[in-house]
N, C-alpha and C positions, 0 to 999 in steps of 0.2 A: 751505490743505490740499494736501499733495503728491498726485501722481497715485496712488501706491501706497497712501497712507492712504485716499483716496477709494475705491479698488478694494477695500481690506480692509473698509471699512464696508459696501459693497454686498454683498460675499461673506457677511459675518456676518448681514446683514439677510435674505438668501435662506435661509441655513441655519436661522436662528431662525424664519422663517416656516414651515419644515417641522417645527417642534417642538423643535429642539435649543436648549438654553439657552445653552451656550457662554459661561459666566461667566468662569472662569479662562482658558479658551482664548482668549477675546476680548481679555483684558488682555495675554496673552502675544503675541498677533498684533500688537497695536499697539506693544508694546515692540520687536518685531522690525522693524517698519516704521520706528520712530524710530531704531533702530540703522542701518538702511540709509541713512536721510536723513543721519544724522551722519557716515556713511562716504562720503557723496557718491555713492552708488550709486542708479541709477534702474531697475536690473534685478535680479531675484532670481537669485543663483547658488548652486550647491552649496557653494562655498568659504565664502561669507558666511553661509549658513544653518548650516553646521557650526560656524563660529567663534562665532556668536551662541548656538547651542544649548549649547555648552560653556563659556560665559562664567562661570557660577557654578562656579568650580574645585573648591569643596568639596562639590558636589552629587553624588548618586549617578548611576551610568550610566543607571539607569531614568529619572530625571528628565531627563537630557540627551535620552534617546530620546523622551520625551513632548513636550519642547519642540520637537524636530525634527519630530515628527509634526504639530504645529500648523502649522508652515511648509509641510510637504509637502501638506497638504490645501488650503491657500490657493494654493500654487504650481500644483497640478494645475488648479485653477479658473482661475487667472490666465493660464495658458499659452495658453488659447483666445483671450485678448485680446491678449497679447504673446508671440509665438512665441519670443522670445529668452529667456523664463523657463526656468530649469533646475529640474527637480523632483528633489530628493534621493532617492536610491535607498532602498528600504524596508529594506535590510540594513545600512545605515550605523548606527553606534552601537548594536550589538546589546546587549540586556539582557534578562534573564529576569524576568518578572513573577511574583511569588509572592503569592497572596492571603493576607491575614492570617487566622489562625485565630480565629473569633469566640469571645467568652465566652458560654457558654450558661447564662444566669442560672437559679439555682434559685428556687423559690417564696419561700423565706425571704429571699433576697437582694433580691428585688423588694419584699417587705414592708418590709425595712429601708430601702430607698430612699424608699418612700412615707412611712414614719415620719419620716425625716430631713426630707423636704419639709414635712410638717405642722409641724415644729418651727421652720421659718423665722420670723423675728421679725415680718416684715410679713404681716398677715392675707391681703392680696390676693395677694402673691407666693406665700405658702404654699399657698393654695387653687389657684392657677394651676399650680404645678409638681406638686402632688400629683395633680391631675386630668390634666395633660398626660402625666406618666409612666405613670399608670394606663391612659390611653387607648392609648399606644404599646405597652404590655405586652399588652393584651387584643385589639388589632386588627392589630398588625404594621405600622401605618402608618409611612411614612418621616417623619423629623422635619420636613422641609420641607412635607410634605403636611398634617401636623397643625397647624403654626403658620400655614399658609396658609388654614385654614378661616375662613369668615365666619359671621356669625350665621345667615344663611339656609341655610347648608350643613349645619347641624346640625338634623335633623328628629327631635325627641324624640317627636312624635306617631306618626310612621311608623316610628321606631326605626331610623334609617339616617343615614349621612353621605354628602354629595356631595363627592367630592374633585375639585376643578377644577384644581389645580396639581400634577398627577402628573408623573412622569418623562416626558421627550420630549413634553410638551404634552398627554398623555392625561388623560381624566377617567373616573370610575367611581363607582358607588354601593357603599357598604360597609354591610351590615346589622349591627346591634348587638344584643348580648345585653341583656335588660331591666335587668340590674344596671349595665351601662355607661350605658344611657339615664338611669337614676336618678342616677348620679354626675354626668353632664353637666348634667342639669336642676338639681341642687343647686348645681353650680358657677356656672351662669348666674345663679341667684338671688343667690348670694353676690357674684359679680362686679358685678352691677347695683347692689347695695346699697353696695358699697365704691367703685365707680367709675361713678356714674350718668351721667356725660357723657364717655364715652371719645372719643378723637380718632381712632379707627380702627374699621372695621367688623369687625375680627378677633374671632373667638370667644374666643381666649386673648389676654389683654392684660397689659402690663407695669404697674408701679405708676404710670407716667406716663400710662396710658390708651392707649398705642400698641401696635401689633402686636408680638409677640415677635420679637426679632432672633435669627437663627440662631446667631451667634457667642455671644451672651449666654446662650442656652439651653445650649450646650455648656459654657460656663464655669460656669454654675450646676450643671449635672449633675456636672462634675468635682469641684466643691466638695462636693456631696452624696455622691459616691462616696468621697471621702477621709474624710468624716465617718463613713461606715458601715464603713470599713476594707476596702472591696472592692479587692483588688490583682490578682486573676487568678492564673493558674498561674505557678509559678516559671519565669523565662526568657521569659515571654510579655508582651505589652504590656498595659496596664491595660484593664479592661472599657470598652467604648464605649457611647454612647447608642444607636447603630445596632444594637448587639448585641441589644437588646430585640426587634427584628424577627426576628432569627435564633431567639431563644428562643421566640417565638410560633409560628414555623413548626415548630420541634422538638416543642413540646407537641402541636400539631395532628397531625403525622405519627405521633408515638408513640401517641396516642390511637387513630388509625385502625388502625395495625398491631395494637395490642392488642385492638381490637374486631373484628378480622378483616375490615376494610374493604378493598376492592380499591383500593389506593392509586394504582396506575397509572391506573385509570379516573377517579379523583377528582382527580388532580393538576391537570388543566386548570382545574378550578373554583377550586382554591387559587391557581393562577397569576393567574387573573382577579381574585380577591379582593385579591391583593397588588399588582396593577397591573403584572404582568409581561406583556410582549407575547407572549412565547414560553415554553412550559413548560420549555424547556431552561434558562432563567434560574433556575428554581426548584430544579433539581437540585443546585446548589451548596450549598443549605441541607442537603440530604441527605448530601452528601459530607463536610460539615464536622462531622457529629455521629457519634461512634463508637457511641452507643446505637442509632441508626437502622441503621447498617451491621450491627450484631450482630443486630438483629431481622430484617433482610432476609436475612442469612445463615441464620438459623434457619428462616425460611419456605422458602427455597430448599432447605434440607436436608430438610425435611418433604416437599416436592414431589417431589424426585428420589431421596430415600432416602440413607442414609449409605453412602459407598463402602466396599466390602469390602477 
């Protein structure tokens, strides 16, 4: 193992110990180190970092910038060990990031997805995906959090979930509506009957008895989306599985606004429920929904009066 590869391993271990997963970032960092080794370079330079970042010539400027940011973080750390290390400037490879507009699922669209899941030929797979999609829709869990649940994390007696694989290593408890508890209990009985000896402690299992794979879930969702004819708005990208989280937040906030709830006062509670470290992370969900902006404008108009 080269010195830089060993240093990269130590850097990633430190960052992951702080709660950062660094999955694709870790892969990119080792690719960069391999590039340096192949170039015969023992020191990180801005020139080499730029050349590596722009190697996929058909990629977008934003992807080049993200690749360079991976190098920049490691270079800042490694400069304390090797002063010869050059840290690429933050204004190199400028690119503007535009967040994708989420698809805000209507209730009928969610019902259609659940019906398509029920129609899956495999009884176990059908039960798994119907329950998984339903849980995502009514709790706003991240996909990784849902498939990361173990048997002991689902407390049907207490009516709650314990999320141990949250973003940035955080954990939290998620209370459940009685109807969600009933659906999870029914799935557990069905799962145990169809797969009595699973090879994983995961609550949701594949037909092989293993924990659901993230990519496999996205692939299955895309198949169900196509079957239901969900295409999204003209000119926009197709609806995503993660957009169920956005739809949950939208329904919650709309209900609060229509009920006259002080949304600003309650927003930290919703942030905690969603697993956001800071309520500012939750504001994006408000900005992404025209319906919410219209309600907020109406409330502001009532509070301040219509200008003459």
